[in-house]
MMTF fields as JSON, N, C-alpha, C and O atoms, coordinates in Angstrom:
{
  "mmtfVersion": "1.0.0",
  "mmtfProducer": "UNKNOWN",
  "numBonds": 363,
  "numAtoms": 364,
  "numGroups": 91,
  "numChains": 1,
  "numModels": 1,
  "chainsPerModel": [1],
  "groupsPerChain": [91],
  "chainIdList": ["A"],
  "bondAtomList": [4, 2, 8, 6, 12, 10, 16, 14, 20, 18, 24, 22, 28, 26, 32, 30, 36, 34, 40, 38, 44, 42, 48, 46, 52, 50, 56, 54, 60, 58, 64, 62, 68, 66, 72, 70, 76, 74, 80, 78, 84, 82, 88, 86, 92, 90, 96, 94, 100, 98, 104, 102, 108, 106, 112, 110, 116, 114, 120, 118, 124, 122, 128, 126, 132, 130, 136, 134, 140, 138, 144, 142, 148, 146, 152, 150, 156, 154, 160, 158, 164, 162, 168, 166, 172, 170, 176, 174, 180, 178, 184, 182, 188, 186, 192, 190, 196, 194, 200, 198, 204, 202, 208, 206, 212, 210, 216, 214, 220, 218, 224, 222, 228, 226, 232, 230, 236, 234, 240, 238, 244, 242, 248, 246, 252, 250, 256, 254, 260, 258, 264, 262, 268, 266, 272, 270, 276, 274, 280, 278, 284, 282, 288, 286, 292, 290, 296, 294, 300, 298, 304, 302, 308, 306, 312, 310, 316, 314, 320, 318, 324, 322, 328, 326, 332, 330, 336, 334, 340, 338, 344, 342, 348, 346, 352, 350, 356, 354, 360, 358],
  "bondOrderList": [1, 1, 1, 1, 1, 1, 1, 1, 1, 1, 1, 1, 1, 1, 1, 1, 1, 1, 1, 1, 1, 1, 1, 1, 1, 1, 1, 1, 1, 1, 1, 1, 1, 1, 1, 1, 1, 1, 1, 1, 1, 1, 1, 1, 1, 1, 1, 1, 1, 1, 1, 1, 1, 1, 1, 1, 1, 1, 1, 1, 1, 1, 1, 1, 1, 1, 1, 1, 1, 1, 1, 1, 1, 1, 1, 1, 1, 1, 1, 1, 1, 1, 1, 1, 1, 1, 1, 1, 1, 1],
  "groupList": [{"groupName": "MET", "atomNameList": ["N", "CA", "C", "O"], "elementList": ["N", "C", "C", "O"], "formalChargeList": [0, 0, 0, 0], "bondAtomList": [1, 0, 2, 1, 3, 2], "bondOrderList": [1, 1, 2], "singleLetterCode": "M", "chemCompType": "L-PEPTIDE LINKING"}, {"groupName": "PRO", "atomNameList": ["N", "CA", "C", "O"], "elementList": ["N", "C", "C", "O"], "formalChargeList": [0, 0, 0, 0], "bondAtomList": [1, 0, 2, 1, 3, 2], "bondOrderList": [1, 1, 2], "singleLetterCode": "P", "chemCompType": "L-PEPTIDE LINKING"}, {"groupName": "LEU", "atomNameList": ["N", "CA", "C", "O"], "elementList": ["N", "C", "C", "O"], "formalChargeList": [0, 0, 0, 0], "bondAtomList": [1, 0, 2, 1, 3, 2], "bondOrderList": [1, 1, 2], "singleLetterCode": "L", "chemCompType": "L-PEPTIDE LINKING"}, {"groupName": "LYS", "atomNameList": ["N", "CA", "C", "O"], "elementList": ["N", "C", "C", "O"], "formalChargeList": [0, 0, 0, 0], "bondAtomList": [1, 0, 2, 1, 3, 2], "bondOrderList": [1, 1, 2], "singleLetterCode": "K", "chemCompType": "L-PEPTIDE LINKING"}, {"groupName": "SER", "atomNameList": ["N", "CA", "C", "O"], "elementList": ["N", "C", "C", "O"], "formalChargeList": [0, 0, 0, 0], "bondAtomList": [1, 0, 2, 1, 3, 2], "bondOrderList": [1, 1, 2], "singleLetterCode": "S", "chemCompType": "L-PEPTIDE LINKING"}, {"groupName": "ARG", "atomNameList": ["N", "CA", "C", "O"], "elementList": ["N", "C", "C", "O"], "formalChargeList": [0, 0, 0, 0], "bondAtomList": [1, 0, 2, 1, 3, 2], "bondOrderList": [1, 1, 2], "singleLetterCode": "R", "chemCompType": "L-PEPTIDE LINKING"}, {"groupName": "HIS", "atomNameList": ["N", "CA", "C", "O"], "elementList": ["N", "C", "C", "O"], "formalChargeList": [0, 0, 0, 0], "bondAtomList": [1, 0, 2, 1, 3, 2], "bondOrderList": [1, 1, 2], "singleLetterCode": "H", "chemCompType": "L-PEPTIDE LINKING"}, {"groupName": "ASP", "atomNameList": ["N", "CA", "C", "O"], "elementList": ["N", "C", "C", "O"], "formalChargeList": [0, 0, 0, 0], "bondAtomList": [1, 0, 2, 1, 3, 2], "bondOrderList": [1, 1, 2], "singleLetterCode": "D", "chemCompType": "L-PEPTIDE LINKING"}, {"groupName": "GLN", "atomNameList": ["N", "CA", "C", "O"], "elementList": ["N", "C", "C", "O"], "formalChargeList": [0, 0, 0, 0], "bondAtomList": [1, 0, 2, 1, 3, 2], "bondOrderList": [1, 1, 2], "singleLetterCode": "Q", "chemCompType": "L-PEPTIDE LINKING"}, {"groupName": "ALA", "atomNameList": ["N", "CA", "C", "O"], "elementList": ["N", "C", "C", "O"], "formalChargeList": [0, 0, 0, 0], "bondAtomList": [1, 0, 2, 1, 3, 2], "bondOrderList": [1, 1, 2], "singleLetterCode": "A", "chemCompType": "L-PEPTIDE LINKING"}, {"groupName": "ASN", "atomNameList": ["N", "CA", "C", "O"], "elementList": ["N", "C", "C", "O"], "formalChargeList": [0, 0, 0, 0], "bondAtomList": [1, 0, 2, 1, 3, 2], "bondOrderList": [1, 1, 2], "singleLetterCode": "N", "chemCompType": "L-PEPTIDE LINKING"}, {"groupName": "CYS", "atomNameList": ["N", "CA", "C", "O"], "elementList": ["N", "C", "C", "O"], "formalChargeList": [0, 0, 0, 0], "bondAtomList": [1, 0, 2, 1, 3, 2], "bondOrderList": [1, 1, 2], "singleLetterCode": "C", "chemCompType": "L-PEPTIDE LINKING"}, {"groupName": "TRP", "atomNameList": ["N", "CA", "C", "O"], "elementList": ["N", "C", "C", "O"], "formalChargeList": [0, 0, 0, 0], "bondAtomList": [1, 0, 2, 1, 3, 2], "bondOrderList": [1, 1, 2], "singleLetterCode": "W", "chemCompType": "L-PEPTIDE LINKING"}, {"groupName": "VAL", "atomNameList": ["N", "CA", "C", "O"], "elementList": ["N", "C", "C", "O"], "formalChargeList": [0, 0, 0, 0], "bondAtomList": [1, 0, 2, 1, 3, 2], "bondOrderList": [1, 1, 2], "singleLetterCode": "V", "chemCompType": "L-PEPTIDE LINKING"}, {"groupName": "GLY", "atomNameList": ["N", "CA", "C", "O"], "elementList": ["N", "C", "C", "O"], "formalChargeList": [0, 0, 0, 0], "bondAtomList": [1, 0, 2, 1, 3, 2], "bondOrderList": [1, 1, 2], "singleLetterCode": "G", "chemCompType": "PEPTIDE LINKING"}, {"groupName": "GLU", "atomNameList": ["N", "CA", "C", "O"], "elementList": ["N", "C", "C", "O"], "formalChargeList": [0, 0, 0, 0], "bondAtomList": [1, 0, 2, 1, 3, 2], "bondOrderList": [1, 1, 2], "singleLetterCode": "E", "chemCompType": "L-PEPTIDE LINKING"}, {"groupName": "THR", "atomNameList": ["N", "CA", "C", "O"], "elementList": ["N", "C", "C", "O"], "formalChargeList": [0, 0, 0, 0], "bondAtomList": [1, 0, 2, 1, 3, 2], "bondOrderList": [1, 1, 2], "singleLetterCode": "T", "chemCompType": "L-PEPTIDE LINKING"}, {"groupName": "PHE", "atomNameList": ["N", "CA", "C", "O"], "elementList": ["N", "C", "C", "O"], "formalChargeList": [0, 0, 0, 0], "bondAtomList": [1, 0, 2, 1, 3, 2], "bondOrderList": [1, 1, 2], "singleLetterCode": "F", "chemCompType": "L-PEPTIDE LINKING"}, {"groupName": "TYR", "atomNameList": ["N", "CA", "C", "O"], "elementList": ["N", "C", "C", "O"], "formalChargeList": [0, 0, 0, 0], "bondAtomList": [1, 0, 2, 1, 3, 2], "bondOrderList": [1, 1, 2], "singleLetterCode": "Y", "chemCompType": "L-PEPTIDE LINKING"}, {"groupName": "ILE", "atomNameList": ["N", "CA", "C", "O"], "elementList": ["N", "C", "C", "O"], "formalChargeList": [0, 0, 0, 0], "bondAtomList": [1, 0, 2, 1, 3, 2], "bondOrderList": [1, 1, 2], "singleLetterCode": "I", "chemCompType": "L-PEPTIDE LINKING"}],
  "groupTypeList": [0, 1, 1, 2, 3, 2, 1, 4, 5, 2, 2, 6, 7, 8, 9, 10, 9, 11, 2, 9, 8, 12, 13, 9, 8, 2, 1, 14, 6, 2, 1, 1, 4, 13, 14, 2, 7, 9, 4, 15, 2, 16, 15, 17, 7, 4, 4, 14, 2, 9, 13, 2, 2, 14, 2, 5, 5, 15, 2, 13, 2, 5, 14, 4, 13, 2, 8, 13, 16, 14, 0, 4, 1, 5, 2, 5, 15, 2, 9, 14, 2, 18, 14, 13, 19, 15, 2, 2, 8, 1, 19],
  "groupIdList": [1, 2, 3, 4, 5, 6, 7, 8, 9, 10, 11, 12, 13, 14, 15, 16, 17, 18, 19, 20, 21, 22, 23, 24, 25, 26, 27, 28, 29, 30, 31, 32, 33, 34, 35, 36, 37, 38, 39, 40, 41, 42, 43, 44, 45, 46, 47, 48, 49, 50, 51, 52, 53, 54, 55, 56, 57, 58, 59, 60, 61, 62, 63, 64, 65, 66, 67, 68, 69, 70, 71, 72, 73, 74, 75, 76, 77, 78, 79, 80, 81, 82, 83, 84, 85, 86, 87, 88, 89, 90, 91],
  "secStructList": [7, 7, 7, 3, 3, 7, 7, 1, 3, 3, 7, 2, 2, 2, 2, 2, 2, 2, 2, 2, 2, 2, 2, 2, 2, 7, 7, 1, 1, 7, 7, 1, 3, 3, 3, 3, 3, 7, 6, 6, 7, 7, 3, 3, 7, 2, 2, 2, 2, 2, 2, 2, 2, 2, 2, 2, 2, 2, 2, 2, 2, 6, 6, 7, 3, 3, 3, 3, 3, 7, 7, 7, 2, 2, 2, 2, 2, 2, 2, 2, 2, 6, 6, 7, 2, 2, 2, 2, 1, 7, 7],
  "xCoordList": [-6.801, -5.593, -5.973, -6.578, -5.623, -5.933, -5.117, -4.02, -5.656, -4.91, -3.569, -3.431, -2.597, -1.312, -1.494, -2.413, -0.63, -0.728, 0.619, 1.661, 0.564, 1.776, 2.046, 1.104, 3.294, 3.618, 3.365, 3.08, 3.465, 3.273, 4.457, 4.324, 5.606, 6.822, 7.455, 7.709, 7.708, 8.349, 9.262, 8.833, 10.516, 11.535, 12.57, 12.511, 13.509, 14.52, 15.199, 15.399, 15.553, 16.3, 15.472, 16.042, 14.15, 13.295, 12.703, 12.126, 12.838, 12.105, 12.433, 11.518, 13.684, 14.052, 13.605, 13.106, 13.777, 13.375, 11.862, 11.37, 11.133, 9.673, 9.19, 8.364, 9.688, 9.288, 9.686, 8.886, 10.891, 11.36, 10.497, 10.2, 10.1, 9.251, 7.892, 7.393, 7.291, 5.996, 6.094, 5.263, 7.09, 7.235, 7.442, 6.886, 8.23, 8.472, 7.194, 7.05, 6.28, 5.044, 3.922, 2.903, 4.102, 3.038, 2.871, 3.853, 1.629, 1.405, 1.672, 1.714, 1.849, 2.105, 0.952, 1.165, -0.263, -1.449, -2.108, -2.585, -2.129, -2.677, -4.12, -4.517, -4.907, -6.243, -6.124, -5.038, -7.231, -7.172, -6.679, -6.072, -6.932, -6.406, -5.931, -6.482, -4.905, -4.336, -4.518, -4.103, -5.142, -5.387, -4.195, -3.452, -4.036, -2.989, -3.59, -4.048, -3.587, -4.128, -3.01, -2.052, -3.136, -2.114, -2.528, -1.858, -3.609, -4.166, -3.275, -3.398, -2.392, -1.527, -0.239, 0.482, 0.056, 1.297, 1.246, 0.426, 2.12, 2.161, 3.52, 3.603, 4.581, 5.926, 6.539, 6.789, 6.778, 7.276, 7.989, 7.856, 8.742, 9.374, 9.091, 8.262, 9.754, 9.488, 9.828, 9.363, 10.619, 10.916, 9.654, 9.542, 8.716, 7.435, 6.712, 6.126, 6.754, 6.162, 6.896, 6.272, 8.208, 8.99, 8.579, 8.521, 8.3, 7.848, 6.49, 6.29, 5.57, 4.251, 4.351, 3.691, 5.169, 5.331, 6.044, 5.727, 7.0, 7.673, 6.723, 6.768, 5.863, 4.868, 3.876, 3.516, 3.443, 2.517, 3.137, 2.48, 4.384, 5.081, 5.136, 4.876, 5.469, 5.531, 4.17, 4.075, 3.125, 1.779, 1.346, 0.762, 1.628, 1.271, 1.995, 1.403, 3.261, 4.003, 3.38, 3.497, 2.713, 2.077, 0.589, -0.117, 0.109, -1.274, -2.291, -3.478, -1.869, -2.777, -2.63, -1.765, -3.472, -3.383, -3.359, -3.82, -2.818, -2.73, -3.877, -4.117, -4.586, -5.679, -5.282, -5.39, -4.823, -4.395, -5.592, -6.298, -5.812, -6.869, -6.254, -5.155, -6.972, -6.54, -5.373, -4.657, -5.16, -4.055, -4.371, -5.451, -3.435, -3.608, -3.526, -2.969, -4.08, -3.946, -2.48, -2.16, -1.611, -0.185, 0.434, 1.23, 0.071, 0.586, 0.032, 0.768, -1.265, -1.842, -1.159, -0.897, -0.874, -0.203, 1.188, 1.57, 1.945, 3.283, 3.214, 4.009, 2.258, 2.094, 1.714, 2.16, 0.903, 0.54, 1.734, 1.93, 2.527, 3.716, 4.689, 5.303, 4.818, 5.715, 5.049, 5.689, 3.773, 3.068, 2.711, 2.594, 2.53, 2.229, 0.889, 0.569, 0.109, -1.154, -2.073, -2.769, -2.085, -2.963, -2.534, -3.362, -1.269, -0.801, -1.232, -1.401, -1.408, -1.762, -3.259, -3.797, -3.93, -5.37, -5.976, -6.343, -6.087, -6.61, -8.054, -8.835, -8.38, -9.745, -10.659, -11.843],
  "yCoordList": [6.297, 7.08, 8.467, 8.588, 9.513, 10.873, 11.215, 10.69, 12.097, 12.432, 13.088, 13.836, 12.786, 13.477, 14.863, 15.088, 15.791, 17.154, 17.593, 17.407, 18.182, 18.775, 20.08, 20.789, 20.412, 21.708, 22.82, 22.536, 24.053, 25.164, 25.303, 25.857, 24.803, 24.915, 23.533, 22.866, 23.109, 21.815, 21.945, 21.832, 22.182, 22.361, 21.252, 20.414, 21.26, 20.196, 19.894, 18.728, 20.935, 20.706, 20.028, 19.54, 19.983, 19.333, 18.019, 17.279, 17.717, 16.599, 15.252, 14.538, 14.894, 13.583, 13.419, 12.358, 14.452, 14.378, 14.246, 13.502, 14.957, 14.897, 13.491, 12.936, 12.919, 11.572, 10.552, 9.685, 10.644, 9.701, 9.789, 8.767, 10.978, 11.157, 10.502, 9.808, 10.714, 10.094, 8.577, 7.902, 8.039, 6.588, 6.005, 4.956, 6.673, 6.197, 6.219, 5.414, 7.115, 7.248, 6.327, 6.203, 5.682, 4.812, 3.615, 2.996, 3.297, 2.12, 0.836, 0.836, -0.246, -1.533, -1.996, -2.59, -1.729, -2.11, -0.832, -0.014, -0.673, 0.543, 0.34, -0.772, 1.415, 1.326, 1.199, 1.381, 0.89, 0.756, 2.011, 1.922, 3.178, 4.409, 5.338, 5.356, 6.098, 7.071, 8.447, 8.684, 9.352, 10.699, 11.614, 11.478, 12.541, 13.55, 14.888, 15.053, 15.829, 17.165, 18.071, 18.342, 18.537, 19.401, 20.865, 21.685, 21.22, 22.569, 23.663, 24.819, 23.34, 24.37, 24.596, 25.557, 23.737, 23.833, 25.028, 25.064, 25.994, 27.186, 27.396, 27.988, 26.93, 27.104, 25.723, 24.988, 25.379, 24.045, 24.055, 24.986, 23.004, 22.766, 21.31, 20.662, 20.804, 19.435, 18.404, 17.267, 18.782, 17.866, 17.525, 16.437, 18.446, 18.169, 17.022, 16.165, 17.007, 15.887, 14.591, 13.537, 14.662, 13.464, 12.888, 11.67, 13.757, 13.302, 12.601, 11.525, 13.213, 12.609, 11.253, 10.293, 11.183, 9.916, 8.865, 7.678, 9.298, 8.371, 7.814, 6.624, 8.665, 8.204, 7.264, 6.226, 7.63, 6.774, 5.397, 4.38, 5.355, 4.084, 3.24, 2.038, 3.861, 3.129, 2.566, 1.431, 3.351, 2.889, 1.731, 0.76, 1.828, 0.751, -0.538, -1.617, -0.432, -1.617, -2.266, -3.474, -1.445, -1.957, -2.251, -2.534, -2.188, -2.556, -1.457, -1.744, -0.219, 0.911, 1.852, 1.655, 2.863, 3.87, 5.256, 5.453, 6.192, 7.581, 8.38, 8.331, 9.114, 9.981, 11.422, 11.863, 12.159, 13.543, 14.463, 14.372, 15.34, 16.338, 17.727, 17.876, 18.727, 20.109, 20.538, 21.471, 19.88, 20.282, 21.645, 21.853, 22.543, 23.859, 23.723, 22.75, 24.696, 24.65, 24.576, 23.888, 25.258, 25.25, 23.863, 23.412, 23.189, 21.839, 20.863, 20.016, 20.976, 20.121, 20.363, 19.424, 21.635, 21.974, 21.349, 20.792, 21.442, 20.855, 19.337, 18.737, 18.725, 17.271, 16.88, 15.848, 17.69, 17.425, 17.578, 16.773, 18.609, 18.851, 17.668, 17.295, 17.087, 15.946, 14.612, 13.562, 14.658, 13.446, 12.509, 11.303, 13.042, 12.172, 12.503, 11.947, 13.388, 13.785, 12.582, 12.511, 11.642, 10.467, 9.583, 8.876, 9.617, 8.838, 9.466, 8.768, 10.784, 11.488, 11.742, 11.823, 11.868, 12.087, 11.213, 11.717, 9.901, 9.015, 9.368, 9.791, 9.187, 9.494, 8.315, 8.374],
  "zCoordList": [43.695, 43.591, 43.079, 42.014, 43.828, 43.357, 42.112, 41.92, 41.269, 40.052, 40.368, 41.336, 39.528, 39.605, 39.017, 38.23, 39.389, 38.868, 38.328, 38.957, 37.137, 36.601, 37.32, 37.675, 37.541, 38.142, 37.118, 35.954, 37.536, 36.603, 35.653, 34.562, 36.068, 35.259, 35.137, 36.141, 33.902, 33.679, 32.464, 31.315, 32.757, 31.725, 31.836, 32.736, 30.916, 30.821, 32.162, 32.503, 32.923, 34.164, 35.255, 36.231, 35.12, 36.127, 35.653, 36.449, 34.371, 33.771, 34.411, 34.821, 34.504, 35.056, 36.493, 36.87, 37.299, 38.706, 38.833, 39.682, 38.004, 38.042, 37.711, 38.435, 36.644, 36.259, 37.325, 37.677, 37.834, 38.864, 40.12, 40.739, 40.493, 41.677, 41.462, 42.348, 40.303, 40.035, 40.034, 40.642, 39.363, 39.283, 40.685, 41.009, 41.505, 42.875, 43.714, 44.634, 43.415, 44.197, 43.737, 44.416, 42.589, 42.098, 43.027, 43.436, 43.356, 44.209, 43.436, 42.205, 44.162, 43.532, 42.663, 41.606, 43.102, 42.336, 41.832, 42.619, 40.527, 39.922, 39.49, 39.141, 39.511, 38.931, 37.412, 36.862, 36.728, 35.268, 34.56, 33.492, 35.142, 34.555, 35.668, 36.768, 35.352, 36.287, 35.661, 34.527, 36.411, 35.92, 36.145, 37.117, 35.227, 35.334, 34.927, 33.796, 35.842, 35.593, 35.094, 35.818, 33.857, 33.247, 33.25, 32.622, 33.936, 33.836, 34.41, 34.004, 35.331, 35.918, 35.129, 35.395, 34.176, 33.41, 32.456, 31.538, 32.68, 31.827, 31.186, 30.109, 31.815, 31.278, 31.067, 32.023, 29.795, 29.485, 28.144, 27.35, 27.92, 26.629, 26.258, 26.897, 25.257, 24.819, 25.899, 25.83, 26.878, 27.985, 28.767, 29.33, 28.8, 29.452, 28.768, 29.429, 27.446, 26.709, 27.009, 27.134, 27.124, 27.442, 28.796, 28.968, 29.743, 31.066, 30.946, 31.508, 30.216, 30.046, 29.351, 29.75, 28.321, 27.613, 28.46, 28.378, 29.269, 30.178, 31.218, 31.528, 31.76, 32.73, 32.052, 32.607, 30.865, 30.117, 29.9, 30.124, 29.471, 29.221, 30.496, 30.455, 31.62, 32.891, 33.281, 33.749, 33.091, 33.432, 32.536, 33.016, 31.244, 30.317, 30.709, 30.673, 31.078, 31.516, 32.744, 32.952, 33.558, 34.778, 34.585, 35.554, 33.34, 33.053, 33.245, 33.397, 33.242, 33.417, 32.22, 31.367, 32.17, 31.111, 31.747, 32.871, 31.011, 31.468, 30.874, 29.667, 31.72, 31.294, 31.605, 32.749, 30.589, 30.765, 30.57, 29.566, 31.526, 31.416, 31.571, 32.105, 31.103, 31.302, 30.44, 30.802, 29.304, 28.432, 27.81, 27.257, 27.908, 27.3, 25.78, 25.272, 25.054, 23.591, 23.156, 22.187, 23.844, 23.495, 23.7, 22.877, 24.789, 25.038, 24.0, 23.493, 23.678, 22.637, 21.293, 20.541, 21.0, 19.747, 19.676, 18.647, 20.774, 20.805, 20.657, 19.932, 21.349, 21.237, 19.817, 19.315, 19.174, 17.785, 16.857, 15.947, 17.089, 16.283, 16.355, 15.355, 17.549, 17.736, 17.384, 17.437, 17.029, 16.622, 17.748, 17.531, 18.966, 20.109, 20.765, 21.816, 20.172, 20.797, 21.008, 22.021, 20.071, 20.202, 21.374, 21.948, 21.727, 22.878, 24.199, 25.199, 24.198, 25.424, 25.527, 26.631, 24.404, 24.387, 23.298, 22.237, 23.547, 22.514, 22.166, 23.019, 20.912, 20.433, 20.673, 20.341]
}
């Protein structure tokens, strides 16, 4: 499965549609981990984190894990502020 990609803009008004689209595209049988490239994301709010956490939750329910790459310092900072960085980038 090729990595998913975050759009350059992910704000509150796009969050639900983005998550629903990803979940609908997931195959029935998932690999052990699903990659998500966040390198293009430049405009976002906390709804972007909600999308990432929603996707992570769906993958865990299906026996897979989310591997986020390309997180900008600003996105990592926001995830740290909300206390969810370990869920998105486990040590």
